[in-house]
C-alpha positions as CSV (number, residue, x, y, z in Angstrom):
1,M,-0.1,0.0,0.1
2,P,1.5,3.4,-0.9
3,N,2.0,6.1,1.6
4,I,-0.2,9.3,1.3
5,G,2.8,11.3,0.1
6,S,3.3,9.0,-2.9
7,I,-0.4,9.6,-4.0
8,P,0.1,13.0,-5.8
9,W,3.3,11.9,-7.4
10,T,1.6,8.7,-8.7
11,Y,-1.3,10.6,-9.9
12,R,0.8,13.2,-11.7
13,Y,2.9,10.7,-13.6
14,H,0.3,8.1,-14.6
15,Q,-0.4,7.1,-18.1
16,Y,-3.9,6.5,-19.6
17,P,-4.4,2.9,-20.5
18,P,-4.5,2.5,-24.2
19,W,-7.6,0.6,-25.6
20,T,-7.1,-1.2,-29.1
21,H,-9.3,-3.2,-31.1
22,Q,-7.6,-6.5,-31.7
23,N,-10.2,-7.9,-34.1
24,I,-13.8,-7.8,-35.1
25,T,-15.5,-11.1,-36.0
26,C,-19.0,-11.1,-37.6
27,S,-20.7,-14.0,-36.3
28,I,-24.1,-13.6,-38.0
29,I,-25.3,-11.3,-40.8
30,T,-28.7,-12.1,-42.3
31,S,-31.0,-9.8,-44.3
32,T,-34.6,-9.7,-45.4
33,A,-33.6,-7.8,-48.5
34,S,-34.0,-9.6,-51.8
35,D,-31.3,-9.2,-54.6
36,H,-33.4,-7.0,-56.7
37,L,-34.7,-4.8,-53.9
38,L,-32.1,-3.4,-51.7
39,T,-34.2,-2.6,-48.6
40,G,-34.9,-4.8,-45.6
41,V,-33.9,-5.6,-42.2
42,T,-30.4,-6.8,-41.5
43,F,-29.6,-8.7,-38.4
44,L,-26.0,-8.6,-37.1
45,E,-23.8,-10.1,-34.3
46,F,-20.3,-9.0,-33.9
47,T,-17.6,-10.1,-31.4
48,V,-15.2,-7.2,-30.7
49,A,-11.9,-8.1,-29.0
50,V,-10.6,-5.1,-27.2
51,K,-7.2,-5.1,-25.5
52,A,-6.8,-2.8,-22.5
53,E,-3.3,-2.2,-21.4
54,N,-2.5,-0.6,-18.0
55,P,1.1,0.4,-18.0
56,N,0.9,2.0,-14.5
57,E,2.4,0.2,-11.5
58,Q,0.5,1.8,-8.6
59,I,-2.7,2.7,-10.5
60,G,-5.7,0.5,-11.3
61,F,-9.0,0.8,-12.9
62,I,-12.4,-0.4,-12.1
63,Y,-14.8,-0.4,-15.1
64,G,-18.4,0.0,-14.1
65,K,-21.3,-2.1,-14.9
66,D,-23.1,0.5,-17.2
67,G,-20.5,0.5,-19.9
68,S,-21.7,0.2,-23.6
69,V,-20.2,-0.2,-27.1
70,M,-22.1,0.7,-30.3
71,V,-21.0,0.2,-33.9
72,S,-22.5,2.4,-36.7
73,Y,-22.2,2.7,-40.4
74,Q,-22.8,6.1,-41.9
75,G,-24.7,7.3,-38.9
76,S,-27.0,4.2,-38.6
77,T,-26.5,1.9,-35.6
78,L,-25.6,-1.6,-36.8
79,C,-25.2,-3.2,-33.3
80,S,-24.5,-2.5,-29.7
81,G,-23.7,-4.4,-26.5
82,K,-22.4,-4.0,-22.9
83,I,-18.9,-4.0,-21.5
84,P,-18.5,-6.3,-18.6
85,N,-17.5,-4.7,-15.3
86,F,-14.2,-5.7,-14.0
87,R,-11.2,-4.5,-12.1
88,Q,-7.9,-4.0,-13.9
89,P,-4.7,-3.9,-11.6
90,G,-1.5,-2.1,-12.4
91,K,0.9,-3.5,-14.9
92,N,-1.8,-5.6,-16.5
93,T,-3.1,-6.3,-20.1
94,S,-6.6,-7.5,-20.3
95,T,-8.5,-8.6,-23.5
96,L,-12.3,-8.5,-23.5
97,N,-14.5,-10.2,-25.9
98,I,-17.6,-8.1,-26.2
99,V,-20.6,-9.4,-28.1
100,L,-22.6,-6.9,-30.0
101,K,-26.0,-7.5,-31.5
102,G,-28.4,-5.5,-33.4
103,K,-31.2,-5.3,-36.0
104,S,-31.0,-2.5,-38.6
105,E,-33.5,-1.3,-41.3
106,F,-31.5,0.1,-44.3
107,G,-33.0,2.3,-47.0
108,N,-32.2,1.9,-50.6
109,G,-29.3,4.2,-50.6
110,L,-27.7,2.9,-47.4
111,Q,-28.0,-0.8,-48.3
112,E,-26.4,0.1,-51.7
113,A,-23.5,2.0,-50.2
114,L,-22.8,-0.8,-47.8
115,M,-22.8,-3.3,-50.7
116,D,-20.4,-1.1,-52.7
117,N,-18.1,-0.8,-49.6
118,R,-18.2,-4.6,-49.1
119,N,-17.2,-5.1,-52.7
120,S,-14.3,-2.7,-52.6
121,G,-13.1,-4.4,-49.4
122,K,-13.2,-1.1,-47.5
123,I,-16.0,-0.7,-45.0
124,P,-16.0,2.4,-42.9
125,L,-17.3,1.8,-39.4
126,V,-17.5,3.9,-36.1
127,V,-17.0,2.2,-32.7
128,Q,-18.1,4.3,-29.8
129,V,-17.5,3.3,-26.2
130,K,-18.9,4.7,-23.1
131,A,-17.4,3.2,-19.9
132,P,-17.7,4.4,-16.4
133,V,-14.1,4.1,-14.8
134,T,-12.9,4.6,-11.3
135,V,-9.3,5.2,-10.9
136,V,-7.6,3.4,-7.9
137,I,-4.3,4.4,-6.6
138,G,-2.9,1.7,-4.5
139,E,-6.1,0.6,-2.6
140,F,-7.7,4.1,-2.7
141,P,-10.5,4.4,-5.3
142,L,-11.2,7.9,-6.5
143,R,-14.1,9.6,-8.1
144,E,-15.7,7.7,-11.0
145,I,-15.5,9.4,-14.5
146,V,-17.0,8.3,-17.8
147,A,-14.5,7.6,-20.4
148,L,-15.6,8.2,-24.1
149,V,-13.8,6.4,-26.9
150,N,-14.6,7.0,-30.6
151,N,-12.8,4.9,-33.1
152,S,-13.2,5.5,-36.9
153,L,-12.1,2.5,-38.5
154,V,-12.0,0.8,-41.9
155,V,-12.5,-3.0,-42.1
156,D,-12.0,-5.3,-45.2
157,N,-15.1,-7.4,-44.8
158,L,-18.2,-8.3,-42.6
159,S,-18.5,-11.9,-43.7
160,P,-20.0,-14.3,-41.3
161,H,-17.5,-16.3,-39.2
162,K,-14.5,-14.4,-40.5
163,K,-12.3,-12.1,-38.7
164,A,-12.3,-8.6,-40.3
165,K,-9.0,-7.1,-40.8
166,I,-8.7,-3.6,-39.5
167,L,-7.2,-1.5,-42.5
168,S,-7.0,1.8,-40.6
169,S,-8.1,3.2,-37.3
170,Q,-8.3,6.5,-35.8
171,I,-9.2,6.9,-31.9
172,T,-10.2,9.9,-30.0
173,Y,-10.7,9.9,-26.4
174,G,-12.8,12.2,-24.0
175,F,-14.0,12.2,-20.3
176,E,-17.3,13.2,-18.6
177,V,-17.0,14.0,-14.8
């Protein structure tokens, strides 16, 4: 357990834990659209593997129970899911497999754009994460904040039972107190 004098030093020299998407696997993709009519309902199930690295020695994190992940395509939600609550100690790397499910109604233009992107092998997606996080210094939990992660990425496919290769990724972070 750190002494009280080390808490300000530890807090000042901490590092934010980077979250990276290891892979995205599309488990199910079905559509009620016919080949000649590009409208219908699409059912999706993704498994997103997220790696959270905590490089800090004296700082841990508690991820709260109300965390969520949402995947969208051109502003339309494809699927969403919950982040499991867990405690991440210092000097730790954790990988979370998060199952996301959704049902989307695509209009003519959106379904056609998605098919064009699938055929080109470059599908732009936005993954948004909202996670309540409590920072723990030694054994002392601090105030809970909400971490916001926005990842604009491009994947090569959304074929069932095949891992999508992440071609590019741009991540931004924010916080709510």
